[in-house]
N, C-alpha and C positions, 0 to 999 in steps of 0.2 A: 393750575399746575404749570410750572415752567418747563415745557416740553424739551427745549433744546439743552437744558441743563440737567435733565433727569433721564431722558430716553437714551438707552444704549442696549446693544445685544449683551446677553449674559456672558461675562468674561471668564477667563480661566479655562480649565480642562475638566471640570466636574461633570456629574451626571446630567445636569440641566444646562450646561454651557452651550453657547452657540457653536463652539468648536465641535462638539459631539452631537449637535442637532441641527446641522445645516446641509444634510444630504440632499434634501429636496431642491434647495437653491443650487447646489452643485450640479445636480442632474439637469436642471433647466439650463444652466450656463453651458454645460457640455452639449446639450441638444442644439444649441445655436452657435457653438464655438466656431463652426466652419464659416458662419456669417461674420463673426467678429474678426477672424483671422484674414478672410478674404478682403474685408474692409481695410484693415491696417496694411495689408500687403499692397493693395491698390494705391492707398495713400502714399506709401513709401516709394513705389515705382514712379509716381507722378511728381514727387517732390525731392527725393533723395537728400534729405537734410543731413548735415554732419552731426547734429545732435537732435535726437527725436524726443520731444516732450510728451509724456504720457501721464494722464491723471486717471486714477480710480476713485470716483466720487461715491461715498458711502461704502468704503472698503470693508468695514467691520473688522473682525479679528480672528476668524477661523482659518482653516486650511485653504479655503477658496481664494483668499486675498492674494497670496503670492503665486498661486497656481496659474491664474489667468495671465499675470505679468510674465511668468516664465514662458508660457505659450506664445505670447506676443513677441517677446525678445527672440525666441527661436525661429518664429515665422519670418521676422525681419532679417535675421541673420541668413536664413536659407535664401531669401529673395536677393539679398546683396551678393551672395555667393554666385547665384545664377546670372546676375547681370554684371558680375566681375567688377564690383566697386567695393571699397573698404566698408565694413559695417559701421553704422553710426554709433556714437555714444548715446546712452539712454539716460534721460533725466525723468525719474518716476516720482510723481506726487501722489501720496496716499492720503486721502481725506476722509474724515468722518467727524462726528460731533466730539467735543472735548472729553466727554465721558467714555469714549470708546477705549477698549483695552489695547492701546498701541504697543504696550510693552511686550505682549505676546507675539506681535508681528516682528518686532525688532529681535526678539530671542530666536525667531526662526530664520533670520537672515543668513546665518552661516550654512544651514542646510540648503537653503535656496541657492546660495552661491555654489555650493558643492555640486548640486544637481546640474546647474548650468554649465559647469566646467568639466563634467564627465564627458567621455568620448561618446560619439553618436552610436546608435545601435548597429549601423553598418560598419563600425570599426574605424571610420575616419574621424580625425580629431577636428575640433573647431576652435577658432580663436576665442580666447576668453573675452566675453563682452565687457565693455566699460559701462558700468551701471551705477548711477548715483540715486539713492532712494531716500526720501524724506517723508516724515509725517506732517500733515498740515491740518490741524484741528480747526473746526468751524463749520457753520452751516453752508451748504452749497447753494442755498437760496440767497445769494449775494456773492460779491467778489471774494476770491480766495487767493488769486495769483496775479503776477504782473501781466501787462498787455503782451499779447502775441508770443507767449512762452509755450503754448501747447500745440501739438499737431493732432493728438488723438485723445478723446475722452471716452472712458468706459464707466458705466454705472449700471449695476445689477441689483434689482430688488430693493431700490431705495426711493425712487421718485413717486411712489404711491403713498409715502409718508408725508404728511403735511407739517408745515413749520409755522412758527410765530413770525417769521421774517416777512411780514406784509402789513397792510393797513389793519388787518384783523389780528387777533392775538390768540395764541394757543390753539385749541379746537375752535371751530367757527363760533364767533360771538353771538350769531343769530340763534344759536341753540338755547339761549336763555332769554327770558323776558326782562322787562325793566326792573323787576324786583330780584333778579338773579336766579329765578326758578327755571328748571329745565322744561322745555317744550317738547322734549323727546323722552318722556318718562317710560321707565321699564325696559329700556333697551340701550345699547351702547353704540349703535350705528344706525344707518338708514334701514328702516324695516317697514312692513306693511302698515304698522300703526303710526308711523311718523307723519306729521303734517308735511305738506309739500315744501314749506319753508326750510325744512331740515335738509333735504337733498339740494335745494337751491343754495343754501349756505355752504355746504360742502363743495359744490361745484364752483362757487365764487372763489373760495379760498384756493382750490386747486388751480384755477385760472390765474390768480395772482401769483401763486408760488411758481408755477411752471413758466409763466412769462418772465419772472425775475430770474429764474434759472437760465433761460435762453439768453436774456440780455447780458447776464454776467459772463456766460461762456463765450458769447460773441466777442467780447473784449479780450478774453484770454487766449482764444484760438487764433492761429494764423489763417490767412486766406486759403480756402480749400481744405481746412482741417475737418476731421470727421468726428462724429459722436455715435457710439453704439449704446442705446438706452434700453434696458430690459426692465419691465415693470408689470405689475398686475393690472388687469383691466376687466372690461365687461364687453359682451358681444353687441348689445343694442342699447336703445335709449332707456330701458327700464333699469332703475337702480337696484331693485330687489329681484334677484334671480337665484337659481340653484348653482351659483358659482362662488366667487369670493365673498359676496355679501352674506351668503348662507352660513359660512363659517363664523361670522360675527353674530349671526342670529343664534347659532348653537352655543356660542360663548355666553350670550345674554341669557339663554335658558339655563346654562350651568350656574350662573350667578343667582338666578331665580330659585333654583333648587337649594342653594345655600341660604337664601332668604327664608324659605319655607322651614328650614332646619334651625333658624334663629342664629345662624353663624354670621350673616351679613345683614346690615340694616338696608331697607329698601331705599332710603334717602341717599345712601352711598352710591347705589347703582344709578339713580336719577342724576347724580352730579358727576358721573363718569362717562366720557365719550371718547372713542378712539380717534386719533389724529391720522386717519387713513382715508384714502379715496381711490376707488377703482374707476378710472376714466374710460370713456368709450373711444373708439378710433376717431370718430368725428370730432370729439372734444380736443383730442391731442392735435389733430391736423389743423383745427381752427386756430389754436394758440400759435402754432408754428407759422401759419399764414399771417396772422395779425402782427406777430413780432417782426417778421420780414427779413431776418438775417440768415436764415438757413433754408436750404433746399431739402425736401424730403426724398431721399434716394430709395428707401425701401421700408415697407411696413409689413411685418409678419405677425400672425397670431398662432399660438400653439398651446397645447395642453401637456402637462407632465405625465408621462406614463408611470403608473404606480405599481410597485411590486406588492404582492399580497402580504408578505411579511419580511421584516429585516432578519439579519442573521441571528439576532437575539430573540427571535420569535415574537417580537413586538407587533401588535396588530397595526393595520394601516391607520386606524383612527388615533391610536396612541402615538404613532410616529408624527402625525400632523399636530397633535396636541403638544407634544414636546417641542416641535419646531416653533409653534406659536408661543409657547412658554419662553423659549430662549430669546424671542424677539420682544415679548410684551411684559416679561417678569419685572423689569425695572419700573414700568409705569404702574402696573397693578399693585405691586408691593408698596409703592409710595402712597397710593390712594387708600388701599384696603388693609395694608399690613402683610407681612410675609406669611403669617400663620395660616392663611386660607389657600396658599398656592398648591400644595399637594392634593388636597381634596378637590379643589376647583378643576385642575387639569386631569385628574382621574375621571371625574364626571364628564368633562368635555370630551376626552378620548372615547369614552363609552357611547356618548350621544352621537359622535361622528360615525363610529362603527355601526350603530343601529340604523342611522339614516342611509349610510352607504349600502347596507344590506337591502334597503327598500328600493333605492334608486340612486343612480350615479350622481355624485357632486362634481361639477365640471368647472374648476377655477381656470380662468383664462390668463395667459401671459402674452404680452406684446414684446416684440423686438423692433425698435425704431432706429433707422440709420439716417443721420442728418449730416449735411455737408455745408460748411460755412461759405456763404457767397462772397 
């Protein structure tokens, strides 16, 4: 499957859209927003550029996209006011794969501008910021923009997705033998039954992808530029834990239930692997060290606090299931067909609720702050 030409968050504003099922990502972004804004304010104070280049890599298409941009612009404006210099112009580069629903972002720009131009809560007015926003489709595992055009890069919940932009293609090639048969049968990710070659293949592709990401951003960022990277990870060396990998284990079980009902062929599962990898802290730090263009300023690990139920009385398990569906629907429907989606994610949500009732599931998120040397 051509990941880069198929994978995208579910667009639009429907029941299964990313717009309506990205509250967990928004919650995580808000939990570390103070780190993001402190980083961009420090950057601005030490550089005070007349034009500030900002990129959101893996911007997606929901309400989260322009929310963080608005927060960054307001933080920089506040800082410029405090040091009594004119605020900069803002050049904003919104990036995601070509299949992303960029139209929904562009449609929300008038409301974005309106909110930015409103008076401050304390009643004082602020100069309308000069903002130039563009969409830049393409894989961030490679060059996207001209040399030295960026001061600040933000990427939230994107870098744990693997790309074909490396010497490997699609999902790791080592997941299949010389005859094209899966060596990771019955599961869609690294599991207890996976041969060690499977986790090694995923790690190798992550290393290649992340190294390419760093090399590309090094050329696009000015000296002293910053990156705030938020991504899923794992606490230790074990790839199988009761964290992010366990959610893929439960999705594998959900597929197996559909196999037992005769809805899905077992061979279909054997030939499907998620293009995802949850790195450890050591693995990220090692790639930063090897690439050599960035200084690691800060590395934080946190868990998202989960409410028991949403306003619509949706269970925690179903909230997670709908979040995963909004992210994975494009890939699953391409491989299995759209007809299984409702049943699959109903089963998935139920399994998550059952497991959470037994013992907590603890998905780990990292926030990584890098400074270009």
